[in-house]
C-alpha positions as a Python dict, from the first residue, in 0.01 Angstrom:
ca = {
    (1, 'M'): (0, 0, 0),
    (2, 'A'): (-345, -76, -247),
    (3, 'K'): (-405, -348, -131),
    (4, 'N'): (-492, -195, 262),
    (5, 'T'): (-745, 25, 31),
    (6, 'C'): (-1095, -22, 130),
    (7, 'L'): (-1314, -5, -188),
    (8, 'E'): (-1694, 72, -151),
    (9, 'R'): (-1986, -16, -420),
    (10, 'R'): (-2353, 96, -311),
    (11, 'L'): (-2681, -77, -446),
    (12, 'E'): (-3013, 91, -421),
    (13, 'F'): (-3331, -186, -559),
    (14, 'D'): (-3638, -54, -596),
    (15, 'D'): (-3866, -329, -425),
    (16, 'A'): (-3771, -369, -55),
    (17, 'G'): (-3953, -716, -60),
    (18, 'L'): (-3765, -854, -360),
    (19, 'A'): (-3426, -689, -205),
    (20, 'R'): (-3517, -872, 138),
    (21, 'D'): (-3526, -1187, -36),
    (22, 'L'): (-3194, -1149, -175),
    (23, 'F'): (-3015, -1041, 122),
    (24, 'G'): (-3163, -1346, 243),
    (25, 'V'): (-3333, -1443, 593),
    (26, 'H'): (-3145, -1221, 842),
    (27, 'N'): (-2900, -1145, 580),
    (28, 'A'): (-2745, -1476, 553),
    (29, 'N'): (-2731, -1448, 196),
    (30, 'L'): (-2482, -1151, 229),
    (31, 'A'): (-2316, -1352, 535),
    (32, 'F'): (-2242, -1639, 293),
    (33, 'V'): (-2142, -1375, 3),
    (34, 'A'): (-1872, -1228, 296),
    (35, 'E'): (-1772, -1603, 387),
    (36, 'K'): (-1685, -1663, 6),
    (37, 'T'): (-1522, -1349, -137),
    (38, 'G'): (-1411, -1173, 170),
    (39, 'V'): (-1643, -881, 30),
    (40, 'R'): (-1845, -680, 333),
    (41, 'A'): (-2155, -640, 251),
    (42, 'D'): (-2431, -431, 443),
    (43, 'S'): (-2768, -368, 422),
    (44, 'R'): (-3025, -123, 506),
    (45, 'G'): (-3389, -129, 375),
    (46, 'S'): (-3326, -173, 15),
    (47, 'V'): (-2970, -57, -19),
    (48, 'L'): (-2697, -261, -9),
    (49, 'T'): (-2319, -151, 53),
    (50, 'L'): (-1995, -341, -74),
    (51, 'R'): (-1688, -331, 100),
    (52, 'G'): (-1343, -470, -24),
    (53, 'E'): (-984, -414, -121),
    (54, 'S'): (-1001, -571, -492),
    (55, 'I'): (-1238, -392, -744),
    (56, 'E'): (-1250, -743, -948),
    (57, 'V'): (-1399, -907, -679),
    (58, 'L'): (-1627, -582, -531),
    (59, 'D'): (-1741, -594, -934),
    (60, 'Q'): (-1797, -984, -924),
    (61, 'V'): (-2046, -932, -614),
    (62, 'A'): (-2217, -679, -748),
    (63, 'E'): (-2243, -819, -1094),
    (64, 'A'): (-2379, -1116, -906),
    (65, 'M'): (-2607, -940, -672),
    (66, 'V'): (-2751, -694, -954),
    (67, 'S'): (-2805, -1030, -1175),
    (68, 'L'): (-2972, -1229, -919),
    (69, 'Y'): (-3236, -950, -844),
    (70, 'G'): (-3303, -894, -1209),
    (71, 'M'): (-3390, -1285, -1156),
    (72, 'L'): (-3646, -1232, -851),
    (73, 'K'): (-3785, -935, -1052),
    (74, 'R'): (-3914, -1167, -1329),
    (75, 'G'): (-4016, -1464, -1135),
    (76, 'V'): (-3736, -1711, -1131),
    (77, 'P'): (-3685, -1852, -761),
    (78, 'V'): (-3355, -1762, -599),
    (79, 'S'): (-3246, -1990, -276),
    (80, 'P'): (-2912, -1983, -134),
    (81, 'R'): (-2790, -2228, -289),
    (82, 'D'): (-2743, -2002, -609),
    (83, 'I'): (-2519, -1796, -423),
    (84, 'E'): (-2224, -1975, -499),
    (85, 'P'): (-2262, -2104, -856),
    (86, 'A'): (-2348, -1723, -938),
    (87, 'L'): (-2020, -1576, -819),
    (88, 'A'): (-1789, -1893, -989),
    (89, 'H'): (-2048, -1832, -1291),
    (90, 'L'): (-1954, -1441, -1306),
    (91, 'A'): (-1592, -1545, -1193),
    (92, 'K'): (-1529, -1717, -1523),
    (93, 'A'): (-1727, -1522, -1749),
    (94, 'P'): (-1731, -1162, -1601),
    (95, 'G'): (-2064, -936, -1747),
    (96, 'S'): (-2220, -1239, -1886),
    (97, 'G'): (-2529, -1239, -1676),
    (98, 'L'): (-2697, -1568, -1534),
    (99, 'C'): (-3008, -1580, -1738),
    (100, 'K'): (-2810, -1771, -1961),
    (101, 'L'): (-2747, -2014, -1647),
    (102, 'F'): (-3035, -2016, -1443),
    (103, 'E'): (-3285, -1922, -1682),
    (104, 'E'): (-3252, -2110, -1990),
    (105, 'K'): (-3372, -2422, -1993),
    (106, 'S'): (-3547, -2383, -1669),
    (107, 'F'): (-3838, -2614, -1709),
    (108, 'I'): (-4164, -2704, -1478),
    (109, 'V'): (-4118, -3101, -1378),
    (110, 'S'): (-4496, -3099, -1222),
    (111, 'P'): (-4756, -2836, -1042),
    (112, 'K'): (-4487, -2921, -740),
    (113, 'K'): (-4180, -2863, -862),
    (114, 'T'): (-3974, -2643, -1114),
    (115, 'I'): (-3618, -2704, -1210),
    (116, 'T'): (-3389, -2506, -1296),
    (117, 'P'): (-2977, -2622, -1364),
    (118, 'R'): (-2724, -2439, -1093),
    (119, 'T'): (-2439, -2470, -1295),
    (120, 'A'): (-2286, -2485, -1646),
    (121, 'T'): (-2256, -2865, -1648),
    (122, 'Q'): (-2612, -2914, -1528),
    (123, 'R'): (-2762, -2689, -1817),
    (124, 'D'): (-2510, -2946, -2050),
    (125, 'Y'): (-2621, -3239, -1872),
    (126, 'L'): (-3016, -3154, -1934),
    (127, 'G'): (-2918, -3108, -2269),
    (128, 'A'): (-2795, -3417, -2308),
    (129, 'I'): (-3068, -3605, -2207),
    (130, 'R'): (-3305, -3413, -2406),
    (131, 'A'): (-3068, -3475, -2679),
    (132, 'S'): (-3016, -3835, -2667),
    (133, 'D'): (-3164, -4153, -2596),
    (134, 'L'): (-2836, -4253, -2370),
    (135, 'V'): (-2638, -4025, -2155),
    (136, 'F'): (-2387, -4062, -1861),
    (137, 'G'): (-2355, -3848, -1591),
    (138, 'V'): (-2052, -3913, -1412),
    (139, 'G'): (-1878, -3671, -1122),
    (140, 'P'): (-1908, -3636, -713),
    (141, 'A'): (-2225, -3663, -546),
    (142, 'G'): (-2426, -3340, -472),
    (143, 'T'): (-2393, -3238, -819),
    (144, 'G'): (-2766, -3323, -892),
    (145, 'K'): (-2692, -3614, -1125),
    (146, 'T'): (-2980, -3793, -1049),
    (147, 'Y'): (-3230, -3582, -896),
    (148, 'L'): (-3208, -3415, -1247),
    (149, 'A'): (-3218, -3746, -1448),
    (150, 'V'): (-3552, -3805, -1239),
    (151, 'A'): (-3672, -3439, -1317),
    (152, 'M'): (-3634, -3532, -1635),
    (153, 'A'): (-3812, -3885, -1631),
    (154, 'V'): (-4098, -3718, -1430),
    (155, 'A'): (-4159, -3446, -1687),
    (156, 'D'): (-4117, -3688, -1957),
    (157, 'L'): (-4364, -3893, -1806),
    (158, 'L'): (-4635, -3626, -1671),
    (159, 'A'): (-4618, -3527, -2043),
    (160, 'R'): (-4679, -3867, -2199),
    (161, 'R'): (-4337, -3860, -2371),
    (162, 'V'): (-4341, -4220, -2193),
    (163, 'K'): (-4544, -4470, -2055),
    (164, 'R'): (-4294, -4521, -1729),
    (165, 'L'): (-4044, -4505, -1545),
    (166, 'V'): (-3782, -4741, -1395),
    (167, 'L'): (-3547, -4650, -1139),
    (168, 'T'): (-3296, -4898, -1053),
    (169, 'R'): (-2977, -4909, -888),
    (170, 'P'): (-2705, -5245, -775),
    (171, 'A'): (-2728, -5347, -445),
    (172, 'V'): (-2385, -5404, -373),
    (173, 'E'): (-2432, -5613, -32),
    (174, 'A'): (-2720, -5778, -149),
    (175, 'G'): (-2558, -6135, -109),
    (176, 'E'): (-2527, -6267, 269),
    (177, 'K'): (-2513, -5955, 448),
    (178, 'L'): (-2836, -5896, 346),
    (179, 'G'): (-2948, -6239, 447),
    (180, 'F'): (-2945, -6214, 797),
    (181, 'L'): (-3191, -5926, 780),
    (182, 'P'): (-3566, -5999, 780),
    (183, 'G'): (-3820, -5950, 481),
    (184, 'D'): (-3809, -6061, 154),
    (185, 'L'): (-3589, -5948, -118),
    (186, 'M'): (-3717, -5629, -204),
    (187, 'E'): (-3759, -5544, 174),
    (188, 'K'): (-3391, -5590, 217),
    (189, 'V'): (-3282, -5369, -92),
    (190, 'N'): (-3514, -5091, -5),
    (191, 'P'): (-3278, -4911, 192),
    (192, 'Y'): (-3039, -4912, -107),
    (193, 'L'): (-3307, -4784, -357),
    (194, 'R'): (-3402, -4515, -65),
    (195, 'P'): (-3244, -4177, -263),
    (196, 'L'): (-3463, -4278, -566),
    (197, 'Y'): (-3776, -4258, -339),
    (198, 'D'): (-3626, -3944, -214),
    (199, 'A'): (-3636, -3785, -534),
    (200, 'L'): (-3953, -3903, -619),
    (201, 'H'): (-4141, -3736, -316),
    (202, 'D'): (-3968, -3403, -428),
    (203, 'M'): (-4165, -3419, -788),
    (204, 'L'): (-4499, -3548, -685),
    (205, 'D'): (-4707, -3566, -450),
    (206, 'F'): (-4678, -3918, -196),
    (207, 'Q'): (-5008, -4030, -271),
    (208, 'R'): (-4923, -3986, -622),
    (209, 'V'): (-4623, -4188, -652),
    (210, 'T'): (-4774, -4447, -399),
    (211, 'E'): (-5048, -4453, -671),
    (212, 'M'): (-4807, -4498, -971),
    (213, 'L'): (-4582, -4768, -826),
    (214, 'A'): (-4903, -4994, -704),
    (215, 'E'): (-5003, -4951, -1065),
    (216, 'G'): (-4624, -5033, -1212),
    (217, 'V'): (-4604, -4652, -1447),
    (218, 'I'): (-4324, -4624, -1176),
    (219, 'E'): (-4079, -4940, -1100),
    (220, 'V'): (-3801, -4869, -825),
    (221, 'A'): (-3598, -5180, -813),
    (222, 'P'): (-3244, -5328, -715),
    (223, 'L'): (-3073, -5431, -1091),
    (224, 'A'): (-3077, -5731, -1080),
    (225, 'F'): (-3432, -5750, -1181),
    (226, 'M'): (-3361, -5576, -1467),
    (227, 'R'): (-3205, -5915, -1676),
    (228, 'G'): (-3369, -6083, -1936),
    (229, 'R'): (-3598, -5766, -1984),
    (230, 'T'): (-3678, -5527, -2284),
    (231, 'L'): (-3800, -5194, -2153),
    (232, 'N'): (-4003, -4998, -2427),
    (233, 'D'): (-4157, -4650, -2406),
    (234, 'A'): (-3971, -4618, -2099),
    (235, 'F'): (-3742, -4350, -1912),
    (236, 'I'): (-3484, -4567, -1730),
    (237, 'I'): (-3238, -4434, -1482),
    (238, 'L'): (-2924, -4677, -1373),
    (239, 'D'): (-2807, -4452, -1024),
    (240, 'E'): (-2479, -4557, -845),
    (241, 'A'): (-2347, -4723, -1147),
    (242, 'Q'): (-2006, -4693, -1014),
    (243, 'N'): (-2069, -5059, -855),
    (244, 'T'): (-2186, -5209, -1145),
    (245, 'T'): (-1992, -5506, -1292),
    (246, 'P'): (-1908, -5496, -1658),
    (247, 'E'): (-2114, -5784, -1682),
    (248, 'Q'): (-2388, -5598, -1523),
    (249, 'M'): (-2318, -5300, -1699),
    (250, 'K'): (-2393, -5471, -2062),
    (251, 'M'): (-2688, -5633, -1942),
    (252, 'F'): (-2839, -5252, -1807),
    (253, 'L'): (-2761, -5096, -2152),
    (254, 'T'): (-2859, -5355, -2405),
    (255, 'R'): (-3251, -5364, -2197),
    (256, 'L'): (-3313, -4990, -2387),
    (257, 'G'): (-3595, -5088, -2641),
    (258, 'F'): (-3799, -4868, -2867),
    (259, 'G'): (-3912, -4513, -2755),
    (260, 'S'): (-3685, -4538, -2409),
    (261, 'K'): (-3432, -4324, -2299),
    (262, 'A'): (-3165, -4440, -2064),
    (263, 'V'): (-2899, -4206, -1778),
    (264, 'V'): (-2638, -4401, -1607),
    (265, 'T'): (-2496, -4174, -1309),
    (266, 'G'): (-2210, -4265, -1074),
    (267, 'D'): (-1880, -4136, -920),
    (268, 'V'): (-1590, -4340, -1043),
    (269, 'T'): (-1408, -4255, -694),
    (270, 'Q'): (-1656, -4397, -459),
    (271, 'V'): (-1671, -4748, -639),
    (272, 'D'): (-1767, -5012, -321),
    (273, 'L'): (-1727, -5335, -548),
    (274, 'P'): (-1481, -5603, -336),
    (275, 'R'): (-1102, -5524, -402),
    (276, 'G'): (-989, -5559, -760),
    (277, 'A'): (-1332, -5605, -936),
    (278, 'P'): (-1362, -5413, -1244),
    (279, 'S'): (-1629, -5125, -1204),
    (280, 'G'): (-1852, -5173, -1540),
    (281, 'L'): (-1878, -4765, -1531),
    (282, 'I'): (-1514, -4697, -1584),
    (283, 'E'): (-1479, -4957, -1840),
    (284, 'A'): (-1801, -4850, -1985),
    (285, 'R'): (-1638, -4520, -2061),
    (286, 'T'): (-1336, -4684, -2215),
    (287, 'I'): (-1517, -4871, -2449),
    (288, 'L'): (-1808, -4616, -2566),
    (289, 'T'): (-1679, -4295, -2586),
    (290, 'G'): (-1740, -4189, -2959),
    (291, 'V'): (-2007, -4409, -2995),
    (292, 'P'): (-2282, -4240, -3176),
    (293, 'G'): (-2608, -4141, -2978),
    (294, 'L'): (-2461, -4145, -2650),
    (295, 'E'): (-2346, -3880, -2460),
    (296, 'F'): (-2092, -3847, -2149),
    (297, 'V'): (-2123, -3538, -1894),
    (298, 'Y'): (-1870, -3522, -1685),
    (299, 'F'): (-1910, -3322, -1335),
    (300, 'N'): (-1639, -3178, -1136),
    (301, 'E'): (-1548, -3033, -798),
    (302, 'E'): (-1737, -2702, -855),
    (303, 'D'): (-2069, -2811, -953),
    (304, 'V'): (-2106, -2934, -591),
    (305, 'I'): (-2408, -2782, -461),
    (306, 'R'): (-2429, -2759, -80),
    (307, 'H'): (-2612, -2612, 181),
    (308, 'P'): (-2357, -2358, 318),
    (309, 'L'): (-2329, -2513, 672),
    (310, 'V'): (-2268, -2841, 477),
    (311, 'G'): (-1991, -2667, 281),
    (312, 'R'): (-1823, -2526, 602),
    (313, 'I'): (-1876, -2888, 797),
    (314, 'V'): (-1663, -3022, 533),
    (315, 'Q'): (-1390, -2772, 534),
    (316, 'A'): (-1325, -2835, 923),
    (317, 'Y'): (-1294, -3228, 887),
    (318, 'E'): (-1068, -3116, 646),
    (319, 'R'): (-880, -2882, 815),
    (320, 'H'): (-878, -3129, 1125),
    (321, 'T'): (-765, -3411, 909),
    (322, 'Q'): (-488, -3200, 745),
    (323, 'P'): (-228, -3187, 1033),
    (324, 'S'): (-221, -3610, 1069),
    (325, 'E'): (-160, -3609, 739),
    (326, 'T'): (148, -3442, 708),
    (327, 'K'): (334, -3569, 950),
}
């Protein structure tokens, strides 16, 4: 029958070097395309041959590869993590191309980093941060909520739109469990703040981050340190906000001063508060939805951008647990 008929599309690119970049090291990008779509992708020089049984999927893959190649020709970097969102975008909107998704709203954070949104939600999130003084980014891990917020914060700081950055997280175990650890309070809670430091170091040189921390231009601190302060001319990020209590969330939101912007990020499915304790982020969604001047942006699993191997590992664990769950 027709479903067993092998269809073929042949694409020839005019720059062999860029074609190699498109195909990936040892054709890793093509292998990922085959894994995700079932389309066999073979390359010879700058020629790509696609084979599959569905004309719709074949056209989708061909459009994705042509669009990604066009981005490379315009100097827009393409990495393996771009393949899956490109395929997902074109599956939803065939013929739309990728320019709006990948090129529009890209911006230079620093000489070390250029940021480009990889999904439509990421693009909307960056637009919301530009337009509003308070933005909530809600959704699962791996969607770029915190990373993009830090990128915007660094860009605003370097452009002198704000005078300082304040990055904070609740330390949900900052009580007796941490009391047994050596050092002062900051040394005890630093492990909870490490993801924020990691994002900073990805944007700026280590020495520059160290200097800005020493000068107070960048502050990374547990949420408890925010009490009683009013933060003017600052870009403030509250990460892991699902682990705030309602009182902590209200305290944080009322720290916003003149000339400041705040981003609150969290995953409401990963609350680590004591059993029965309400989450400040979940409550804020109910109380603040519709309030002028702030915006909620919701990410979902389709916005998760993983290394291809991580995706395969997650799938393997899911397959492993399924039999026991169905017993």
